[in-house]
N, C-alpha and C positions, 0 to 999 in steps of 0.2 A: 595479085597478092592481096591477102586479107589485111584489113586494119583492125588493130586490137584496141577497143575503147578502154579507158582508164576508169577503174572503180575505186571509190573512197569508202573507208570503213565507217565514216559518220553517217552514211546513207542507211545502214542497217538498223540503228535505233529508231530512225524516223519511220521505217517500214513497220517495225514492231509496234511503235506508238499508234499508228493508224489502225493496227489490228485490235487495240483496246477500244472497242466501239462503245457509244452511249448505250447500246442494247445491253451489253454485259454489265456496265455500271448500274443501269436502272434495275436490272434483274437482281443484282447482288445487294445493292444498298437500299432499294426501296421496296421491292415486291416480295422478295424471298422472306424477309422478316415478317411480312403480313400473311404468309402462307398463301401466296398468289403466284401465278405464272404469266409471263409476258408473251403475247401472241404477235403483236405488230406495233410499230411506232411510226410516227410521222412528225418531222420538225415543222412547227407552225408559228405564225404570228397573226395578229388581227389585220384583216384586209384594210389597206389604206393607212395603216399606222406604221410607226417605226419598228423595224425588225428587232425582235427580242428572242432570247433563247428559251423557248417553251417547246415541250414535246407532248404530243397527244398519243396515248397508249391504249391498246386493247388488252384487257387483263381478264383471266379466268381464275376463280377461287378454287383451291385444292381441297374442298370439302363439299359434302352433299347437303342440300341440293345444289346443283351447279349454278353459280351466279356469275354473270358476265358484266364487266364494268368498262366504262370509258373514263380514263384518268388523265387529267392535265397536270403535268409536272413542269416546274420551273427551276432552272439552274441558277444558283447564286454565284458570287464572285469566286468562291473557293471550290468551284466545280462540284458542289454538293447539291443534290436534287431534293426538292421539297414539293409535296402534293398540294396543289392549290384548289382543284375542283375534282369532283367525283360524281359520276352518273351511272345509274343502272342501265344496261344496254336495252332492256325491254321497254324503257320509257322513250327510246329514240323513235321518232315518227317518220322522219324524211332525211334522205341523203341526196344532196343536189351537187352534181359535178360541174354545173354552170354551162358547159358546151359539149357537143358530141363530136363534131368534125374537126375541131381545132383544139390543140393542146393549150391548157391553161393551168395555172397553179392554184387558182381560187376554188373553193368548195364551201358548202354550207351544211350544217347539221341542225336539225330542228327537234328540240325537246319541247318543254313548255315555252321556251324562248329560242329564237333563231340565233345561232352562232356562226359568224362569217370569218373564215380563216384563209390564210394563204400558206401553201405547203412549200417545203424547202426544195423539192424537185418533183418532176412528173412521175418518176418511178416510185418514189415514196408515196405519193398521193394515190397512184393506181394500186399499189400493193395494199395500202390501207383500206381502200374502198373494196378491193377484192376480198380481203379478210372479213369485212363487215357483211358482205353478200353471202359468203359461205356460212358464217355463224348465224345469220338470219334464217337461212334455209334449213340448217341442221338443228338449231336449238330453239328458235323463236317462231317457227311455223310461218315465216314470210310476212311478219307483221310490219316490217320496215319497208318503206317505199323508196325506190331508187329512181331518180330522174336525171336526165342529161348525162347519163353514164353509158359509154359504148359497151356493146355486148362482149366485144373481144376483151375488154378490161375485166369484166366480171368472170369470163370463162378462162382467162389467163392466156388468150391468143393475141398475136400481133396484128395491128391494122396495116393498110396499104402503105402509109408513110413509114411505119416502122420496118416493113419488109424492104422497102427501097433503101432505107438507111442501112439495114443489115447487109444488103448485097454490096453496097458501096464500100462498106468496111471490109468485107471479105476480099474484094478485088484489091483494095489497098494493102491488105495483109499479104496477098500473093506476090505483089510487086516488091515488097520489102522483105520477103522471106529469105533472100540471099544474104541480106545483111541483118540477120537475126541477132539480137542482143545476147551476149555471153552470160552464162550462168555463173554464180559465185564459184562453183567447183572448177569450171573451165578457167576462170580468172586465176585461181590458185595454182592450177597446173601450169598455166602459161608463165606465171611468175617464177615457179620452180624451174621450168625449162630454161628461162632466160638466165637464171642464176647459174645453172649448170654449164651453159655455153657462154659465160660472160667473157672469157679470153678472146673468143672469136666473133663477138658481137660487133666489134669495130670493123671487121672485114665483112661487109654486107654481102658480097658476092659469095664468099665461102660459106657464110652462115646460111644464105638462101639455098645454096646447093645442098648443104647438110640437111636442111629441113625437107627439101624435096625428096631426097633419098629415104629419109625416115618416113615420110608420108606414103611413099610407094610401098614400103615394107608393111605399113599399117593397113593400107588398102588391100593388099594381098591377103593379110591375116584375116581381115573382116570378111572378105569375099569367101574364103574357105570356111569360116565359121557359119556364114549364112547358108552356104550350100549344105553343110553338115546338119544344120538345125531346121531345114525346110520341112522335113517330115513332121517333126514335133510341132512346128508352128501350124501346120495344116490340121493336125489332130486337136490342138488347142482351139483353133477357130471353129471347128465343128462342135466342140463341147460348149463353146460360148453361144453358138447359134441355138443349140438345143436348150441351153439354160434360159435364153431370152424367150423362147417359145413357152417354156414352162412358167416363167414369170408373167407373161401376158395372160396365160390361163388363170394363174392365181389372182392377178389383179381383176380379171373379169369376174371371177367367183366372188372376190371380196366386194366388188361393186354391187353384185346381185344381193349378197348378204346384207350389205349396208342399206340398200333400199328396203329389204324386208324388215330389218330391225329399226329403221328410222321411225316408223309410226309407233312401234312398241316402246321405243325409248321416250317418245313424246308422251305416251300414255303413262309410263312409269314416273316421268317427271311431274306430270299432272297429279298423279296419285300422291306422290311424295309431297307436293305443294299443298294438296288438300289435307293430308295428315298433319302437316305443320300448322295449318290454319285451325284444324280441329283441336290440336293440342293447346294452341293459344286461346281458343274460345273456352276450353275447359279451365285453363289457368285463370282467365279473367272471371269466369263464373265463381271459382273458389275465392278469389280476392273479393269479389262483390258480396258474396255470402258472408265472408268474414267481417267486412265493413258494416253490413246490415246487422249482423249479430252484435257487433261492437256498439252501434248506435242504439239498438233496441234494448241492450242490457244496461248500458250506462246512462241512457236518457229516459229510463222508465222509473217513475216515482210511484211508490205504493199508494193505492187509493186511500188507505187509512191515514197515511202521512198527509196526503192532500187535504183530507177532511179536518185533521188537526190544525193544519196551517190556516185553513179558511176560517175556522172558528176562533183561533187565537185565545183559547180559554186557559188562564193561568191562575185559577182560583184555588187550586189544591196542589200539594206536592206531587201527587200522581200525574196530574195533568201537566205540571211543569216538566216532569221527566219525559212525558210523551212529546211535548213540544221540543225538548232538546234533541230527542231522537229524530224528530221530523226535520228540524233545521239542519242536522248533520247529514241526513239523507239528501236534502235539497242542495246542500253545499257540494256534496260529492257529485251530484248530477250537473250542477252549474259549473263546476271546476273541471269538467272533462275537456281535454284538449282535442278539438275537432278541426278538420281542415276548413278553410274559409268557404270553399265551394259547397260543403255540406249545408251551410246555413241558408243557401238558396233553395234547398229542398223544402217543399211545403210542410211535410210532416215534422221535419226538424225545426223549422221556423215556428210552427204552432206550439211545439213542445217547449221551446225556449221562451216564447211569449207567456205560456202558462206558468213556467217557473218564475219568471220575473213578476208576474201578477201575484202569485202566492207569496213571494218574498216581500213585496211592498205591503200587502195586506197584513202579514204577520209583523212586519216592522212597525206599522202604525199601531197595531193592537199591543205589542210589547212596550212600545214607548209610552203609550197612554197608561198602561198598567204600572210600570215602574215609576212613572212621574207621580201617579196618585199615591204610591207608597212613600215617596219622598215628602210629599205634602203632608201626609198623615203624621209622619215622624217629626216633621218640623213644627207641627201644631200641637204636639204633645206637651201637656203641662208638667211642671216640675213636680216630682213625687213629694208628698207631704213629709216624708221622713227627713228630707233635707232642711225643711223649715222648722222642724220641731226638735231635732236632736241637739244635744249639747256637745257632740263630738264632731270633729272635722272629718267629713266623709266626702271623698271626691266622686263626681258622677261617673256612671259607667253606661256604655252603649252596647254591651255584648248582645242583649236581646235584639236590638235594632240590626246589628250586623248579622246575627244568625238568621234573621228574617230575609235579608237580601242576598246572602252568600249562595243559596241555591240557584240564583239567576246568573252566576258568573259565566257558565258556558254560553248562555244566550248573549251576554254582554261581549264576550270574545267573538262570537259569530257576528254580531252587529258591527263591531269595530272593523272586522275584516271585510265585510260586505258593503257597508255604507259608512265610511269614516265621517262624512259630513253630518249625518244625523247623530252619530255617536258623540261627536265633539260637543254637542249641546247638553248632553246628560250630566257631565260633571258640573257644569255651571248651574243647572237646575238643582242638583243635589246640594251644592254649596249654598245657594240662596235659601233653600228650605232648612237645612240643618244649622245654619248660622244663627237662626232665630232661637232654636232650642239651646244651642251652646251658649248663646248670650245670656239667657235666663239662668242656666245652670252655673255658669262661671260667676255671674254677679252674686248669686246666693252663696256660692262657695267662698268668695272673698269676704262677703258680709259676715258669715259665720266665723271666718278666720280673724276678722277684726274684733268681733265680740269676745272670742276666746283669748285674744291677745290682751285686751284691755280689762277683761273681767267685768264687763258691763252688760246690761241688757240691751237688746237691739234698739229699743225706743230711746234710750239715753246715750246712744252712740255719738251723736253730734255734740251733745252737751259735754260729754267726756273729752272729746277732742279739743273743744274750745278751752276747757279748764286746764287740762294736763299738757296739751301740746302747744296751742297758740299762746296761751298766757305765759307758760314757762319760757317759750322761745322768745317772746317779746320782752320779758323781764331780763333774759340773758343779754339781749341786745341793748337794753337800757343800762344795765350794770356792766361796766367795761371789764371788770375783773371778777374772778372767783365763780363759784356756783351761783345760780339764780337765787336772789334773796327772798323771793316770794313763792317759790315752788311748793306745791302741795306735798305734805309728808307721804301721801300715798304714792306719788311719783318717785320720791326719793327711795322708798322701800321696794320699788318694782324690781323684781328679779331679772337682772339683765340676761340671764341664761334663757328665760322664756322667749325673748326676741329671736334668738338663734333657733331654738327648738320649733317655734311656730313657723319661721321661714322654711326650715327643713321639711316640716310636715306639708307645707303648701307645695314645695317643689316636688316632693315625693308623691303628692296627690296628683300633680299635673303630668308627671312623666307617664304613668300607665294610660292616662286619658289620651294624650297626644300620640303615644306609641301605638296603641291599639287602633286609633283612628287612621294613622298613616298606613299601618299594615292592611287595614281593611280597604282603603281607597286604592292602594297599590294592587291588591288582588282583585277587587271588584271592577276597577276601571282599567285593568291590564296595563299598569304603568311599570316602567323599569325601576328596579330597586338597587341594582349594582352600584350605580354612580353615587347614590346618596349614602349607602352603607359604607362604601369605601371612605367617604369623607368623614363619617362618624368615627371610623377606626383610626384615621390619621391623627397624630397629635397636633395641637395648635401651633401655628408658626410663631417664630420668635420675632418680636418687634424691636427695632433698633431705636425708634424715636421715643424718648421718655415721655413726651407730652401727649402721645397718641395711644398709649397702652396702659391698662390697669396695672399690669405687672410686666417687667421687662422680659421675664422668662416665657411669656406666652402672649399670643394674640388670638383670642378665640374668635374674633370677628373677621379674621383674615380671609375666610372662605364664605362669608355670608352671601356675597353676590353670586357665587357659583351655585350655592345651595338653593337660592331663590329661583334660579333658572330651571330647576328640576320641576317637572309637571306636578309631582305630588306636593312639593313645597308651595307652589303657587296655589294649588287647590286648598291646602291646609291654611294658607294665609287668609283666603276668603272665608273658610269655615270658622276659624278662630280669630275673627277680626276684632273681637272684644277682649281677647286674652291679654295682649300686651298693654292696652290702656288700664285694665284692671290691675295688672301686676305692677305697673308704674304707680298707680294710686295707693296700692298696698305698701309699696316701699316708701312712699311719701308719709304714710302713717307712722312708719318706724322713725323717720326723721322728726316727727312731731312728738313722739313719745320720749325720745332722748336725743340730745343734740349730737352725740358722738355715735349714734347707732349706725351711721353710714359705714363705719369701720366693720361692724359685725355683718352688715349686708354684703359688703365687698368680700370679706373672707368666706362667708357662707356660700355665696354664688360661685366664687372661684374654685373652692374645694369641691363643690358639687359638680361643676363642669369637668374638672379633672377626673372625678370619680366615674362619671358616665362615659367620658371619652376613653378612659383606660380600661373600661370593662371589656373582657374578651368576648362576651356574648353579643356585643354590639346591638343591644335591644333599644337603644335610645333613638329618639326621633330627630331627624335632621331639622325639622321645623322647630321643635322645642330647643334644639341647640341654637338656632338662629335667634329665637326670642330671648333665651337666656344670655346670649352674647350681647344683645341690645341692652338687656338689663344690667349686664356687667359693665357696659359702657356708661350707663346711667349711674350706677354705683360709683364708678371711677370719677365721673363728673361731680357727683355729690361729695365724694371724698376730697377732691381737689378744691371744691368750693368751701368745704369746711376748713381745710388747711389755709386757704387764702383768707377766709374771714378771721381765723384765729391769728394769723400773722398780721393782718391789718389791725385787729384789736390790740395786739401787743405794740405795734408801731405807733398807734394813735393814743397810747395810754397817757393819761394825765394824772399826776400824783396829787393826792389831797394836800391842801394848803397847810394843814396842821400835822402833816406826817413827821414823825420823830425818828425815822429809820426803821430797821428791821427788814424782813423779807418782803419784796415787792409783790403786789397782787398778781401781776402777769407771770411771775415766776411760779407762784402757786398754781396758776391756770395751766402752765406748761406741765407741771407735775401731774395735775389731774388728767390731762390728755395722755401723757405717757403711761400712767397707771392703767387707764382704760384700754389703750391700744395694746399694752402688754397682755392684758387679760383676753382681749379679742383675738390677738394673733398668737395665742399661746400654742395652739395646735395647727396653725396654718401651715400649708405646704410651701408657700412662697411668700416672701416678705420684702421683696425688692422695692415696691412703691412705698411701703412704710418707712424704710430706711431713708429714702429720699425726703419724705415728709419730716422725719426727725431732723435731718441735716438742715432743712430749710427753717424749721421752727427754732432750732438751737441758734442758728445764725441770727435770726430775728431777735431772740431773747438777748443774745450777747450784744448786739448793736443797740438795743433799747437800754441795756444796763450802762453801756459806755456813754450813751447820750446824756446820762444824768449829770455828767460833768459840766454841761452847759446850762443846767437848770439851777435856779436860785432856791436853795433849800435852807431851812432853819438849822439843819444839822449838817455835820461834815459830809460832803459828797463822797470823798474817798472812803470814808467809813461805810457808807451805804453800798457803794460799789464793791468794796472788799467783802462785806457780809454776804451779798447776793452771789458773787462769784464763788465764795467759799461754799455756799449752800448748793449751787449748781455742781461744783466739783464733787461734793459729798454725795449728792443725789445720783449723778452719772456713775460714780464709783460703785454705788450700791446696786444699780440696775445692771451694770456690766453689759452695756449695749456695744457690740463690736464696732458698728459703724460710727460711734461717737467717741471712740478712744482718743482720737486727735483733739476733739472738742473738750474732752475731760482734761487733757494736758494743758490746753489753752486756758481753761477756767482756772486751773491751778496757777498758771503763770500770771494771769490777770489779778488773781487774789493776792499773790505774793507782791506784785508790783504796787498795788494800791495799799497793801499793808505797810510797805516801806514809806509810801507817800504820807499816809495818815500818821505814822509814828514820827516822821520827820517834821510834820506840821505841828504835832503836839509838843515836841522838844523845846520849842521856843518859849513856852509858857513858864516853866520853873526858873530859867536863867535868861530871861528875855533881854535885859540890858547888857549882860555879859556877852550874850550871843551877838548882839548888834555891834559891840565894840570890836570883837575879834573878826567879824565880817569886814569891818573897815580896815583892820590891819591886813587881812588877806587881800583886800582890794588894792592897798598901796603897794604891797609886794608884787602883785600881778601887774601893776602899772610901771614896774621897773625900779622901785625904791629898794635899796639894799636893806636887808633885815636888821642890821645893826644901826641903821639910820632912821628906822621907823619911830623910835622913841624921841627923836628930836622934833617931830611934828607936834604941834601944840595939842591937837585933839587926841593924840595917841601917846602922850607923854607918860612917864612913869607915875606922876602924880594922878593923872586921870585914871590910869589902870588901878591904882590903890583905892581911889574913890569908888570905882565900880565893884571891886572885889569886896570892899567893906559892906556893900549893900546886900551881899549874899553870904551870910554866915551859915554854919551847918544847920542850926535850928530852922532858919528861914527856908533853906533848901528842902528840908524834910517836910515842912508845912506845905510848900508849893507842890511837892510830889503827892502828898495826901490829897490836896485839892484836885490835881490832875487825875488821880485814881478815881475819885468820886465822879468826876465828869465822864471818864471813860465808861465806868460801870453804868451810869445813867444813859449813855448814848447807845451802847451795844445791846442787841436783842438777846435775851437769856436763852432762847432755843438753840442758837448757834454755838453757845459756850465758847466764845472767842476771847473772853477776858484774860485767861492765863496766857494765851498765845500773844495777845497784844501787849500785856504787861511785861512779859519776858522780852519781847522785841524792844519795848520801850527801855527796859533796863540795859540791854546790850547797847542800844543806840546812845543812851545817856552817858554811859561809861566811855564809849568811843568819843563822844563830844568832849567829855572832861579831859580825856587823854590828848585830844587835839588842842584844847586850850593850854594845857601844861606844856605841850610841845612848842606852841607859838611863843609862850613866855620864855622858855629856855633859849629859843633862837633869836627873838627880837629884843628881849630885855635881859640878856645874859649879865650876870654879876650884880643884878639889882637886888637880889634876895627877896623878890616878890613871889609869894605863893598864895594859893587859894586857902580858904578857911577849913576845907574838908578834903579828905583823901578818897581814894577808890574804895578802901575798906569801909569808910564812913558811908559811901553811897550804897554799897552792898548791904550794909546793916539797915539803912533806911528802907530799901526795897523789901528786904526780908521782913522787917517789922510791920510794914504796911500790909504785906500779903498775909502774914499770920494773923494780924489783928482783924482784917476784913473777913477772912475765912472763918 
């Protein structure tokens, strides 16, 4: 009875999985994308090392000429293969199988280096060596040597040990043929049969009997089928034998043809390899010829250019033009980008050395020539016209610039090729030209001084001593007013000439500095964008009052950035005498007139705004820097002037015999305001002037108020009243917006001291009566009842009658006339304050009279005491005095 083994469905996927071999994966994932075909593989690892998953593959390329490769592939953790090494099979020298008679997994392959590997199995190793042997004899003409490899392995036959092993396996198979393993189809049929007869499976005897009967039926059926098909089987076997004979004949014919075509194929492969090499040689020759043509065409300098560079002759415009063309050709040759290896070629190296020699020779010649031109220009004498003319003419250097401008291309070339040598030329130019500019600028300002003062050059110093220093000294000696000993010629000096002359000087300097800056920017190849942008930008606003000439602008805010420009630095060296001369010229203004600093400040500020607001942007950044410094100087001079004027007012000492009137420092303030009003009449900005006005007015007001502590022979309140009235009228006339509050303050102070003066004068006509009633008011203030005041002995009715009897109407009138005469004598006639003061006096006197009458009615009621005059009498007294004096 047969035993039926049980099969599980999970064995089927495992069988299918083993069918997906590394061969298929390698061919699909690695070699097919490279257009290559896999011939053989062997799993290997390095002999004596830890076993790793590497595969050694024999590969053939699917293109002509045929290329054979040995490729080592390594599998990573994700079962992905990656090529690690690759060798051409024609470079393989030796295959060593290690042993002949004994099986081993080790073998060696020798290229330039010997590789020792261990195979995964003997079958893989033998199949791999056999594949190498066949490829060697078919494609490589036997260039690979095989050692320690059995002949049966190379021919595909089995050795003695393999034959014995095969016989043992055959016998073992015969023994177990009775119990042959069931196929999947047989298993399925068995399961179906058991399901069919499931009711009788439990009865084993019945089931076995049923199976035996079915088997007999099947055996009879099979026997009948075999007997009926025996004839067809015999015919099929005869056809197969005939086919095998024909196949053997075909194989024999193919072997003969293969042997005949073997040598022809090798010849064709050799021819194809030679054609490939010839094509490569031709390609290399074309590339070599192209490189040679490139070097010869780009490194070839015309002999004429070489001769020009050797001579370095720059004596004429035509020769200068030839030199420019030569250096351009030399630059194009030296700037050619060649590979580093070409520089090792002797011809190329000699050519480059020649270029460098020509460059150095011409650099020396050009620098010597241009330096000599700088020296000649620097030693040029000032033209006689500047020393003899009576008109202010600024120097010009257009002819010098025209002489140098043709050399601009050569300067550009020198800057690009040798920046170190080029960097010294601006310094040489600055040293040479500064001497010429120093002489020209000195003569320019001397002529400006002579035209300003209207003197001859020989008497310039004498003029300054007389008009400037003496006037300035006299002003410091005299604390108030204009200088007492100033020359009439200085007083008659047209103040407008100062502004016009300064404007002429500034307009004469602008083209000089602008043209020089343009020239050096072009000649020395300097950047102009940064400087011109700063010229176009408006000056920054300064928030600090003490650091800016005007709060609306700060022209020096960018001085530092401008000086950092190369052109500005160069111009600073060239015009090193410009700023000192301009400072000295401005000092001359201060010596001509003490308030000329205002005109200088306004003129400089307006001129700076004019050139900075110009759309053409032709101004020089260097000149802007110098003028900004001068504007700072003018601001400092202006501040010093205001400080000196304030100090002069604060330290004012009144004359001992002063009888009142307008104080000298008030007149001094008026002089300053009138001058500043004329100077700032057309000024675009007046911020600093307004601050100075406020400072001076405060000082004047403080000095006037300080008179109250001074012992004067005249009434102090009267003097203060008159001067505040004068200040109020003056400020009202000038209509200065920033001083409107001070105008109101002056009016208040004038009114205040008017009241004080009138109050003080009231005690003179009715002095005793005034003292009496002041005592009455004191007793009332101390708490005495008004009706009880008369009971005090000093303030009794009898005492009141005695005091009133001393001031009859005629006596009062005479006292008022005396007071009027005194006021007229004390007040200054130019202020015309007499009517105002006398009217205030009248009102105050009447108020005083009414106060006395009120006290009499309250404190001496029913006594019948009255004064000898009435209000109508007082009005008539004042009217008669006024009409009589007028």
